[in-house]
CHARMM internal coordinates of N, CA and C (Angstrom, degrees):
IC EDIT
DIST 1 N 1 CA 1.4440
DIST 1 CA 1 C 1.5322
ANGL 1 N 1 CA 1 C 107.59
DIST 1 C 2 N 1.3269
ANGL 1 CA 1 C 2 N 116.53
DIHE 1 N 1 CA 1 C 2 N 128.26
DIST 2 N 2 CA 1.4569
ANGL 1 C 2 N 2 CA 119.60
DIHE 1 CA 1 C 2 N 2 CA -178.31
DIST 2 CA 2 C 1.5350
ANGL 2 N 2 CA 2 C 110.96
DIHE 1 C 2 N 2 CA 2 C -94.46
DIST 2 C 3 N 1.3233
ANGL 2 CA 2 C 3 N 115.56
DIHE 2 N 2 CA 2 C 3 N 179.02
DIST 3 N 3 CA 1.4580
ANGL 2 C 3 N 3 CA 120.23
DIHE 2 CA 2 C 3 N 3 CA -175.32
DIST 3 CA 3 C 1.5279
ANGL 3 N 3 CA 3 C 112.33
DIHE 2 C 3 N 3 CA 3 C -66.69
DIST 3 C 4 N 1.3191
ANGL 3 CA 3 C 4 N 118.28
DIHE 3 N 3 CA 3 C 4 N -28.36
DIST 4 N 4 CA 1.4611
ANGL 3 C 4 N 4 CA 120.51
DIHE 3 CA 3 C 4 N 4 CA 177.91
DIST 4 CA 4 C 1.5265
ANGL 4 N 4 CA 4 C 110.60
DIHE 3 C 4 N 4 CA 4 C -65.52
DIST 4 C 5 N 1.3320
ANGL 4 CA 4 C 5 N 116.28
DIHE 4 N 4 CA 4 C 5 N -40.78
DIST 5 N 5 CA 1.4620
ANGL 4 C 5 N 5 CA 119.47
DIHE 4 CA 4 C 5 N 5 CA 178.12
DIST 5 CA 5 C 1.5209
ANGL 5 N 5 CA 5 C 110.85
DIHE 4 C 5 N 5 CA 5 C -67.71
DIST 5 C 6 N 1.3204
ANGL 5 CA 5 C 6 N 116.98
DIHE 5 N 5 CA 5 C 6 N -41.29
DIST 6 N 6 CA 1.4620
ANGL 5 C 6 N 6 CA 119.90
DIHE 5 CA 5 C 6 N 6 CA 178.47
DIST 6 CA 6 C 1.5276
ANGL 6 N 6 CA 6 C 111.15
DIHE 5 C 6 N 6 CA 6 C -64.21
DIST 6 C 7 N 1.3212
ANGL 6 CA 6 C 7 N 116.61
DIHE 6 N 6 CA 6 C 7 N -39.89
DIST 7 N 7 CA 1.4610
ANGL 6 C 7 N 7 CA 120.49
DIHE 6 CA 6 C 7 N 7 CA 176.97
DIST 7 CA 7 C 1.5137
ANGL 7 N 7 CA 7 C 111.95
DIHE 6 C 7 N 7 CA 7 C -63.98
DIST 7 C 8 N 1.3277
ANGL 7 CA 7 C 8 N 116.29
DIHE 7 N 7 CA 7 C 8 N -39.10
DIST 8 N 8 CA 1.4536
ANGL 7 C 8 N 8 CA 120.84
DIHE 7 CA 7 C 8 N 8 CA 177.16
DIST 8 CA 8 C 1.5248
ANGL 8 N 8 CA 8 C 110.82
DIHE 7 C 8 N 8 CA 8 C -63.12
DIST 8 C 9 N 1.3205
ANGL 8 CA 8 C 9 N 117.17
DIHE 8 N 8 CA 8 C 9 N -45.30
DIST 9 N 9 CA 1.4661
ANGL 8 C 9 N 9 CA 120.46
DIHE 8 CA 8 C 9 N 9 CA 179.00
DIST 9 CA 9 C 1.5210
ANGL 9 N 9 CA 9 C 111.94
DIHE 8 C 9 N 9 CA 9 C -64.53
DIST 9 C 10 N 1.3176
ANGL 9 CA 9 C 10 N 116.97
DIHE 9 N 9 CA 9 C 10 N -40.98
DIST 10 N 10 CA 1.4622
ANGL 9 C 10 N 10 CA 120.23
DIHE 9 CA 9 C 10 N 10 CA 178.40
DIST 10 CA 10 C 1.5275
ANGL 10 N 10 CA 10 C 110.43
DIHE 9 C 10 N 10 CA 10 C -64.36
DIST 10 C 11 N 1.3153
ANGL 10 CA 10 C 11 N 117.22
DIHE 10 N 10 CA 10 C 11 N -42.67
DIST 11 N 11 CA 1.4568
ANGL 10 C 11 N 11 CA 120.61
DIHE 10 CA 10 C 11 N 11 CA 177.71
DIST 11 CA 11 C 1.5144
ANGL 11 N 11 CA 11 C 112.92
DIHE 10 C 11 N 11 CA 11 C -62.71
DIST 11 C 12 N 1.3239
ANGL 11 CA 11 C 12 N 115.86
DIHE 11 N 11 CA 11 C 12 N -40.01
DIST 12 N 12 CA 1.4602
ANGL 11 C 12 N 12 CA 119.32
DIHE 11 CA 11 C 12 N 12 CA 178.00
DIST 12 CA 12 C 1.5222
ANGL 12 N 12 CA 12 C 110.93
DIHE 11 C 12 N 12 CA 12 C -65.88
DIST 12 C 13 N 1.3304
ANGL 12 CA 12 C 13 N 117.23
DIHE 12 N 12 CA 12 C 13 N -41.50
DIST 13 N 13 CA 1.4636
ANGL 12 C 13 N 13 CA 120.43
DIHE 12 CA 12 C 13 N 13 CA 178.63
DIST 13 CA 13 C 1.5223
ANGL 13 N 13 CA 13 C 110.58
DIHE 12 C 13 N 13 CA 13 C -62.57
DIST 13 C 14 N 1.3257
ANGL 13 CA 13 C 14 N 116.85
DIHE 13 N 13 CA 13 C 14 N -42.87
DIST 14 N 14 CA 1.4634
ANGL 13 C 14 N 14 CA 119.86
DIHE 13 CA 13 C 14 N 14 CA 178.07
DIST 14 CA 14 C 1.5253
ANGL 14 N 14 CA 14 C 111.49
DIHE 13 C 14 N 14 CA 14 C -66.38
DIST 14 C 15 N 1.3081
ANGL 14 CA 14 C 15 N 116.54
DIHE 14 N 14 CA 14 C 15 N -37.61
DIST 15 N 15 CA 1.4601
ANGL 14 C 15 N 15 CA 120.01
DIHE 14 CA 14 C 15 N 15 CA 177.51
DIST 15 CA 15 C 1.5186
ANGL 15 N 15 CA 15 C 112.25
DIHE 14 C 15 N 15 CA 15 C -63.76
DIST 15 C 16 N 1.3362
ANGL 15 CA 15 C 16 N 117.24
DIHE 15 N 15 CA 15 C 16 N -44.55
DIST 16 N 16 CA 1.4610
ANGL 15 C 16 N 16 CA 120.50
DIHE 15 CA 15 C 16 N 16 CA 177.40
DIST 16 CA 16 C 1.5233
ANGL 16 N 16 CA 16 C 111.24
DIHE 15 C 16 N 16 CA 16 C -64.21
DIST 16 C 17 N 1.3168
ANGL 16 CA 16 C 17 N 116.85
DIHE 16 N 16 CA 16 C 17 N -40.48
DIST 17 N 17 CA 1.4643
ANGL 16 C 17 N 17 CA 120.01
DIHE 16 CA 16 C 17 N 17 CA 178.96
DIST 17 CA 17 C 1.5228
ANGL 17 N 17 CA 17 C 110.75
DIHE 16 C 17 N 17 CA 17 C -64.21
DIST 17 C 18 N 1.3199
ANGL 17 CA 17 C 18 N 116.55
DIHE 17 N 17 CA 17 C 18 N -41.92
DIST 18 N 18 CA 1.4603
ANGL 17 C 18 N 18 CA 119.92
DIHE 17 CA 17 C 18 N 18 CA 178.94
DIST 18 CA 18 C 1.5161
ANGL 18 N 18 CA 18 C 112.61
DIHE 17 C 18 N 18 CA 18 C -67.70
DIST 18 C 19 N 1.3196
ANGL 18 CA 18 C 19 N 117.02
DIHE 18 N 18 CA 18 C 19 N -37.96
DIST 19 N 19 CA 1.4566
ANGL 18 C 19 N 19 CA 120.71
DIHE 18 CA 18 C 19 N 19 CA -178.02
DIST 19 CA 19 C 1.5311
ANGL 19 N 19 CA 19 C 111.71
DIHE 18 C 19 N 19 CA 19 C -72.22
DIST 19 C 20 N 1.3187
ANGL 19 CA 19 C 20 N 116.57
DIHE 19 N 19 CA 19 C 20 N -47.86
DIST 20 N 20 CA 1.4540
ANGL 19 C 20 N 20 CA 120.13
DIHE 19 CA 19 C 20 N 20 CA -174.46
DIST 20 CA 20 C 1.5285
ANGL 20 N 20 CA 20 C 113.47
DIHE 19 C 20 N 20 CA 20 C -88.77
DIST 20 C 21 N 1.3168
ANGL 20 CA 20 C 21 N 118.29
DIHE 20 N 20 CA 20 C 21 N -28.31
DIST 21 N 21 CA 1.4514
ANGL 20 C 21 N 21 CA 120.06
DIHE 20 CA 20 C 21 N 21 CA -174.87
DIST 21 CA 21 C 1.5124
ANGL 21 N 21 CA 21 C 115.07
DIHE 20 C 21 N 21 CA 21 C -111.52
DIST 21 C 22 N 1.3208
ANGL 21 CA 21 C 22 N 117.78
DIHE 21 N 21 CA 21 C 22 N -10.02
DIST 22 N 22 CA 1.4507
ANGL 21 C 22 N 22 CA 120.45
DIHE 21 CA 21 C 22 N 22 CA -178.95
DIST 22 CA 22 C 1.5138
ANGL 22 N 22 CA 22 C 111.77
DIHE 21 C 22 N 22 CA 22 C 90.44
DIST 22 C 23 N 1.3148
ANGL 22 CA 22 C 23 N 113.99
DIHE 22 N 22 CA 22 C 23 N -174.54
DIST 23 N 23 CA 1.4549
ANGL 22 C 23 N 23 CA 120.33
DIHE 22 CA 22 C 23 N 23 CA -174.75
DIST 23 CA 23 C 1.5227
ANGL 23 N 23 CA 23 C 112.33
DIHE 22 C 23 N 23 CA 23 C -67.63
DIST 23 C 24 N 1.3257
ANGL 23 CA 23 C 24 N 117.61
DIHE 23 N 23 CA 23 C 24 N -35.85
DIST 24 N 24 CA 1.4665
ANGL 23 C 24 N 24 CA 120.51
DIHE 23 CA 23 C 24 N 24 CA 179.41
DIST 24 CA 24 C 1.5269
ANGL 24 N 24 CA 24 C 110.77
DIHE 23 C 24 N 24 CA 24 C -63.22
DIST 24 C 25 N 1.3076
ANGL 24 CA 24 C 25 N 117.33
DIHE 24 N 24 CA 24 C 25 N -41.32
DIST 25 N 25 CA 1.4642
ANGL 24 C 25 N 25 CA 120.85
DIHE 24 CA 24 C 25 N 25 CA 177.84
DIST 25 CA 25 C 1.5257
ANGL 25 N 25 CA 25 C 110.37
DIHE 24 C 25 N 25 CA 25 C -66.69
DIST 25 C 26 N 1.3222
ANGL 25 CA 25 C 26 N 116.90
DIHE 25 N 25 CA 25 C 26 N -37.59
DIST 26 N 26 CA 1.4644
ANGL 25 C 26 N 26 CA 121.25
DIHE 25 CA 25 C 26 N 26 CA 176.50
DIST 26 CA 26 C 1.5289
ANGL 26 N 26 CA 26 C 110.43
DIHE 25 C 26 N 26 CA 26 C -59.00
DIST 26 C 27 N 1.3330
ANGL 26 CA 26 C 27 N 116.50
DIHE 26 N 26 CA 26 C 27 N -47.00
DIST 27 N 27 CA 1.4678
ANGL 26 C 27 N 27 CA 120.38
DIHE 26 CA 26 C 27 N 27 CA 179.81
DIST 27 CA 27 C 1.5223
ANGL 27 N 27 CA 27 C 111.74
DIHE 26 C 27 N 27 CA 27 C -65.73
DIST 27 C 28 N 1.3282
ANGL 27 CA 27 C 28 N 117.33
DIHE 27 N 27 CA 27 C 28 N -39.05
DIST 28 N 28 CA 1.4600
ANGL 27 C 28 N 28 CA 120.91
DIHE 27 CA 27 C 28 N 28 CA 178.75
DIST 28 CA 28 C 1.5266
ANGL 28 N 28 CA 28 C 110.96
DIHE 27 C 28 N 28 CA 28 C -63.35
DIST 28 C 29 N 1.3111
ANGL 28 CA 28 C 29 N 117.36
DIHE 28 N 28 CA 28 C 29 N -45.27
DIST 29 N 29 CA 1.4649
ANGL 28 C 29 N 29 CA 121.09
DIHE 28 CA 28 C 29 N 29 CA 179.63
DIST 29 CA 29 C 1.5232
ANGL 29 N 29 CA 29 C 110.22
DIHE 28 C 29 N 29 CA 29 C -65.21
DIST 29 C 30 N 1.3217
ANGL 29 CA 29 C 30 N 117.99
DIHE 29 N 29 CA 29 C 30 N -39.87
DIST 30 N 30 CA 1.4667
ANGL 29 C 30 N 30 CA 120.85
DIHE 29 CA 29 C 30 N 30 CA 178.75
DIST 30 CA 30 C 1.5284
ANGL 30 N 30 CA 30 C 111.03
DIHE 29 C 30 N 30 CA 30 C -65.45
DIST 30 C 31 N 1.3318
ANGL 30 CA 30 C 31 N 117.54
DIHE 30 N 30 CA 30 C 31 N -41.90
DIST 31 N 31 CA 1.4680
ANGL 30 C 31 N 31 CA 120.97
DIHE 30 CA 30 C 31 N 31 CA 179.91
DIST 31 CA 31 C 1.5239
ANGL 31 N 31 CA 31 C 111.04
DIHE 30 C 31 N 31 CA 31 C -66.82
DIST 31 C 32 N 1.3182
ANGL 31 CA 31 C 32 N 117.22
DIHE 31 N 31 CA 31 C 32 N -44.09
DIST 32 N 32 CA 1.4633
ANGL 31 C 32 N 32 CA 120.18
DIHE 31 CA 31 C 32 N 32 CA 178.62
DIST 32 CA 32 C 1.5200
ANGL 32 N 32 CA 32 C 111.35
DIHE 31 C 32 N 32 CA 32 C -66.66
DIST 32 C 33 N 1.3103
ANGL 32 CA 32 C 33 N 117.19
DIHE 32 N 32 CA 32 C 33 N -33.45
DIST 33 N 33 CA 1.4615
ANGL 32 C 33 N 33 CA 120.40
DIHE 32 CA 32 C 33 N 33 CA 175.07
DIST 33 CA 33 C 1.5197
ANGL 33 N 33 CA 33 C 111.81
DIHE 32 C 33 N 33 CA 33 C -64.43
DIST 33 C 34 N 1.3335
ANGL 33 CA 33 C 34 N 116.78
DIHE 33 N 33 CA 33 C 34 N -40.12
DIST 34 N 34 CA 1.4612
ANGL 33 C 34 N 34 CA 120.36
DIHE 33 CA 33 C 34 N 34 CA 177.81
DIST 34 CA 34 C 1.5274
ANGL 34 N 34 CA 34 C 110.97
DIHE 33 C 34 N 34 CA 34 C -65.84
DIST 34 C 35 N 1.3314
ANGL 34 CA 34 C 35 N 117.05
DIHE 34 N 34 CA 34 C 35 N -40.59
DIST 35 N 35 CA 1.4610
ANGL 34 C 35 N 35 CA 120.88
DIHE 34 CA 34 C 35 N 35 CA 177.20
DIST 35 CA 35 C 1.5227
ANGL 35 N 35 CA 35 C 110.22
DIHE 34 C 35 N 35 CA 35 C -63.24
DIST 35 C 36 N 1.3145
ANGL 35 CA 35 C 36 N 116.88
DIHE 35 N 35 CA 35 C 36 N -42.29
DIST 36 N 36 CA 1.4601
ANGL 35 C 36 N 36 CA 120.94
DIHE 35 CA 35 C 36 N 36 CA 177.69
DIST 36 CA 36 C 1.5163
ANGL 36 N 36 CA 36 C 112.56
DIHE 35 C 36 N 36 CA 36 C -64.35
DIST 36 C 37 N 1.3220
ANGL 36 CA 36 C 37 N 116.32
DIHE 36 N 36 CA 36 C 37 N -37.76
DIST 37 N 37 CA 1.4601
ANGL 36 C 37 N 37 CA 120.40
DIHE 36 CA 36 C 37 N 37 CA 177.60
DIST 37 CA 37 C 1.5284
ANGL 37 N 37 CA 37 C 111.14
DIHE 36 C 37 N 37 CA 37 C -63.06
DIST 37 C 38 N 1.3143
ANGL 37 CA 37 C 38 N 116.68
DIHE 37 N 37 CA 37 C 38 N -46.81
DIST 38 N 38 CA 1.4644
ANGL 37 C 38 N 38 CA 120.46
DIHE 37 CA 37 C 38 N 38 CA 179.62
DIST 38 CA 38 C 1.5253
ANGL 38 N 38 CA 38 C 110.43
DIHE 37 C 38 N 38 CA 38 C -64.12
DIST 38 C 39 N 1.3316
ANGL 38 CA 38 C 39 N 117.53
DIHE 38 N 38 CA 38 C 39 N -43.11
DIST 39 N 39 CA 1.4655
ANGL 38 C 39 N 39 CA 120.58
DIHE 38 CA 38 C 39 N 39 CA 179.04
DIST 39 CA 39 C 1.5280
ANGL 39 N 39 CA 39 C 110.90
DIHE 38 C 39 N 39 CA 39 C -62.55
DIST 39 C 40 N 1.3123
ANGL 39 CA 39 C 40 N 117.67
DIHE 39 N 39 CA 39 C 40 N -42.38
DIST 40 N 40 CA 1.4609
ANGL 39 C 40 N 40 CA 121.03
DIHE 39 CA 39 C 40 N 40 CA 178.31
DIST 40 CA 40 C 1.5140
ANGL 40 N 40 CA 40 C 112.52
DIHE 39 C 40 N 40 CA 40 C -63.84
DIST 40 C 41 N 1.3370
ANGL 40 CA 40 C 41 N 116.54
DIHE 40 N 40 CA 40 C 41 N -41.59
DIST 41 N 41 CA 1.4677
ANGL 40 C 41 N 41 CA 119.80
DIHE 40 CA 40 C 41 N 41 CA 178.88
DIST 41 CA 41 C 1.5243
ANGL 41 N 41 CA 41 C 110.72
DIHE 40 C 41 N 41 CA 41 C -65.99
DIST 41 C 42 N 1.3412
ANGL 41 CA 41 C 42 N 117.05
DIHE 41 N 41 CA 41 C 42 N -36.73
DIST 42 N 42 CA 1.4629
ANGL 41 C 42 N 42 CA 120.26
DIHE 41 CA 41 C 42 N 42 CA 177.17
DIST 42 CA 42 C 1.5240
ANGL 42 N 42 CA 42 C 110.94
DIHE 41 C 42 N 42 CA 42 C -64.93
DIST 42 C 43 N 1.3248
ANGL 42 CA 42 C 43 N 116.97
DIHE 42 N 42 CA 42 C 43 N -43.74
DIST 43 N 43 CA 1.4576
ANGL 42 C 43 N 43 CA 120.70
DIHE 42 CA 42 C 43 N 43 CA -178.95
DIST 43 CA 43 C 1.5220
ANGL 43 N 43 CA 43 C 112.50
DIHE 42 C 43 N 43 CA 43 C -67.66
DIST 43 C 44 N 1.3264
ANGL 43 CA 43 C 44 N 117.27
DIHE 43 N 43 CA 43 C 44 N -33.61
DIST 44 N 44 CA 1.4595
ANGL 43 C 44 N 44 CA 120.92
DIHE 43 CA 43 C 44 N 44 CA 178.36
DIST 44 CA 44 C 1.5199
ANGL 44 N 44 CA 44 C 112.29
DIHE 43 C 44 N 44 CA 44 C -76.80
DIST 44 C 45 N 1.3217
ANGL 44 CA 44 C 45 N 117.21
DIHE 44 N 44 CA 44 C 45 N -16.60
DIST 45 N 45 CA 1.4497
ANGL 44 C 45 N 45 CA 121.06
DIHE 44 CA 44 C 45 N 45 CA -178.49
DIST 45 CA 45 C 1.5176
ANGL 45 N 45 CA 45 C 113.59
DIHE 44 C 45 N 45 CA 45 C 88.15
DIST 45 C 46 N 1.3225
ANGL 45 CA 45 C 46 N 117.79
DIHE 45 N 45 CA 45 C 46 N 7.67
DIST 46 N 46 CA 1.4585
ANGL 45 C 46 N 46 CA 121.37
DIHE 45 CA 45 C 46 N 46 CA 179.43
DIST 46 CA 46 C 1.5205
ANGL 46 N 46 CA 46 C 112.37
DIHE 45 C 46 N 46 CA 46 C -78.60
DIST 46 C 47 N 1.3122
ANGL 46 CA 46 C 47 N 116.70
DIHE 46 N 46 CA 46 C 47 N -17.47
DIST 47 N 47 CA 1.4535
ANGL 46 C 47 N 47 CA 121.72
DIHE 46 CA 46 C 47 N 47 CA -175.86
DIST 47 CA 47 C 1.5133
ANGL 47 N 47 CA 47 C 108.73
DIHE 46 C 47 N 47 CA 47 C -132.02
DIST 47 C 48 N 1.3149
ANGL 47 CA 47 C 48 N 115.77
DIHE 47 N 47 CA 47 C 48 N 137.82
DIST 48 N 48 CA 1.4502
ANGL 47 C 48 N 48 CA 121.25
DIHE 47 CA 47 C 48 N 48 CA 179.44
DIST 48 CA 48 C 1.5275
ANGL 48 N 48 CA 48 C 107.93
DIHE 47 C 48 N 48 CA 48 C -115.03
DIST 48 C 49 N 1.3216
ANGL 48 CA 48 C 49 N 116.97
DIHE 48 N 48 CA 48 C 49 N 142.60
DIST 49 N 49 CA 1.4585
ANGL 48 C 49 N 49 CA 119.40
DIHE 48 CA 48 C 49 N 49 CA -179.99
DIST 49 CA 49 C 1.5263
ANGL 49 N 49 CA 49 C 111.63
DIHE 48 C 49 N 49 CA 49 C -61.90
DIST 49 C 50 N 1.3081
ANGL 49 CA 49 C 50 N 117.38
DIHE 49 N 49 CA 49 C 50 N -28.98
DIST 50 N 50 CA 1.4599
ANGL 49 C 50 N 50 CA 121.13
DIHE 49 CA 49 C 50 N 50 CA 175.54
DIST 50 CA 50 C 1.5146
ANGL 50 N 50 CA 50 C 111.82
DIHE 49 C 50 N 50 CA 50 C -63.57
DIST 50 C 51 N 1.3341
ANGL 50 CA 50 C 51 N 116.59
DIHE 50 N 50 CA 50 C 51 N -33.84
DIST 51 N 51 CA 1.4591
ANGL 50 C 51 N 51 CA 120.28
DIHE 50 CA 50 C 51 N 51 CA 177.32
DIST 51 CA 51 C 1.5226
ANGL 51 N 51 CA 51 C 111.06
DIHE 50 C 51 N 51 CA 51 C -64.46
DIST 51 C 52 N 1.3120
ANGL 51 CA 51 C 52 N 116.75
DIHE 51 N 51 CA 51 C 52 N -39.49
DIST 52 N 52 CA 1.4634
ANGL 51 C 52 N 52 CA 119.85
DIHE 51 CA 51 C 52 N 52 CA 178.53
DIST 52 CA 52 C 1.5206
ANGL 52 N 52 CA 52 C 110.82
DIHE 51 C 52 N 52 CA 52 C -65.86
DIST 52 C 53 N 1.3288
ANGL 52 CA 52 C 53 N 117.02
DIHE 52 N 52 CA 52 C 53 N -40.19
DIST 53 N 53 CA 1.4616
ANGL 52 C 53 N 53 CA 120.39
DIHE 52 CA 52 C 53 N 53 CA 177.57
DIST 53 CA 53 C 1.5123
ANGL 53 N 53 CA 53 C 111.79
DIHE 52 C 53 N 53 CA 53 C -63.92
DIST 53 C 54 N 1.3303
ANGL 53 CA 53 C 54 N 117.21
DIHE 53 N 53 CA 53 C 54 N -41.27
DIST 54 N 54 CA 1.4661
ANGL 53 C 54 N 54 CA 121.03
DIHE 53 CA 53 C 54 N 54 CA 177.61
DIST 54 CA 54 C 1.5223
ANGL 54 N 54 CA 54 C 110.90
DIHE 53 C 54 N 54 CA 54 C -63.30
DIST 54 C 55 N 1.3121
ANGL 54 CA 54 C 55 N 116.19
DIHE 54 N 54 CA 54 C 55 N -39.73
DIST 55 N 55 CA 1.4589
ANGL 54 C 55 N 55 CA 120.57
DIHE 54 CA 54 C 55 N 55 CA 179.70
DIST 55 CA 55 C 1.5241
ANGL 55 N 55 CA 55 C 110.58
DIHE 54 C 55 N 55 CA 55 C -63.54
DIST 55 C 56 N 1.3198
ANGL 55 CA 55 C 56 N 116.61
DIHE 55 N 55 CA 55 C 56 N -44.61
DIST 56 N 56 CA 1.4702
ANGL 55 C 56 N 56 CA 119.95
DIHE 55 CA 55 C 56 N 56 CA -179.39
DIST 56 CA 56 C 1.5291
ANGL 56 N 56 CA 56 C 111.00
DIHE 55 C 56 N 56 CA 56 C -68.46
DIST 56 C 57 N 1.3144
ANGL 56 CA 56 C 57 N 118.02
DIHE 56 N 56 CA 56 C 57 N -39.71
DIST 57 N 57 CA 1.4503
ANGL 56 C 57 N 57 CA 120.92
DIHE 56 CA 56 C 57 N 57 CA -179.88
DIST 57 CA 57 C 1.5235
ANGL 57 N 57 CA 57 C 111.26
DIHE 56 C 57 N 57 CA 57 C -66.54
DIST 57 C 58 N 1.3158
ANGL 57 CA 57 C 58 N 118.14
DIHE 57 N 57 CA 57 C 58 N -40.07
DIST 58 N 58 CA 1.4651
ANGL 57 C 58 N 58 CA 120.29
DIHE 57 CA 57 C 58 N 58 CA -179.32
DIST 58 CA 58 C 1.5167
ANGL 58 N 58 CA 58 C 110.78
DIHE 57 C 58 N 58 CA 58 C -67.54
DIST 58 C 59 N 1.3098
ANGL 58 CA 58 C 59 N 117.96
DIHE 58 N 58 CA 58 C 59 N -31.07
DIST 59 N 59 CA 1.4616
ANGL 58 C 59 N 59 CA 121.24
DIHE 58 CA 58 C 59 N 59 CA 178.20
DIST 59 CA 59 C 1.5294
ANGL 59 N 59 CA 59 C 110.02
DIHE 58 C 59 N 59 CA 59 C -69.23
DIST 59 C 60 N 1.3349
ANGL 59 CA 59 C 60 N 117.45
DIHE 59 N 59 CA 59 C 60 N -38.46
DIST 60 N 60 CA 1.4612
ANGL 59 C 60 N 60 CA 121.06
DIHE 59 CA 59 C 60 N 60 CA 179.46
DIST 60 CA 60 C 1.5273
ANGL 60 N 60 CA 60 C 111.51
DIHE 59 C 60 N 60 CA 60 C -67.70
DIST 60 C 61 N 1.3068
ANGL 60 CA 60 C 61 N 117.75
DIHE 60 N 60 CA 60 C 61 N -32.53
DIST 61 N 61 CA 1.4609
ANGL 60 C 61 N 61 CA 121.10
DIHE 60 CA 60 C 61 N 61 CA -178.39
DIST 61 CA 61 C 1.5096
ANGL 61 N 61 CA 61 C 112.65
DIHE 60 C 61 N 61 CA 61 C -72.54
DIST 61 C 62 N 1.3266
ANGL 61 CA 61 C 62 N 117.73
DIHE 61 N 61 CA 61 C 62 N -23.45
DIST 62 N 62 CA 1.4553
ANGL 61 C 62 N 62 CA 120.87
DIHE 61 CA 61 C 62 N 62 CA -179.19
DIST 62 CA 62 C 1.5269
ANGL 62 N 62 CA 62 C 111.81
DIHE 61 C 62 N 62 CA 62 C -73.02
DIST 62 C 63 N 1.2808
ANGL 62 CA 62 C 63 N 118.41
DIHE 62 N 62 CA 62 C 63 N -20.38
DIST 63 N 63 CA 1.4762
ANGL 62 C 63 N 63 CA 120.41
DIHE 62 CA 62 C 63 N 63 CA -176.55
DIST 63 CA 63 C 1.4863
ANGL 63 N 63 CA 63 C 111.84
DIHE 62 C 63 N 63 CA 63 C -75.65
END
COOR INIT
IC SEED 1 N 1 CA 1 C
IC BUILD
């Protein structure tokens, strides 16, 4: 399954959540999807927690 299929499934899930549960359900599904994405990337080894810290620190320095 490629990223286009995954994006389609995620969009459909968000659409169903928004239609049947309202905007709050849409936001909940989107937030949990983001948490799942980060957890999956960590487990696959594509993302390192140090990378997230560097990203947050560089954003603070720009201000």
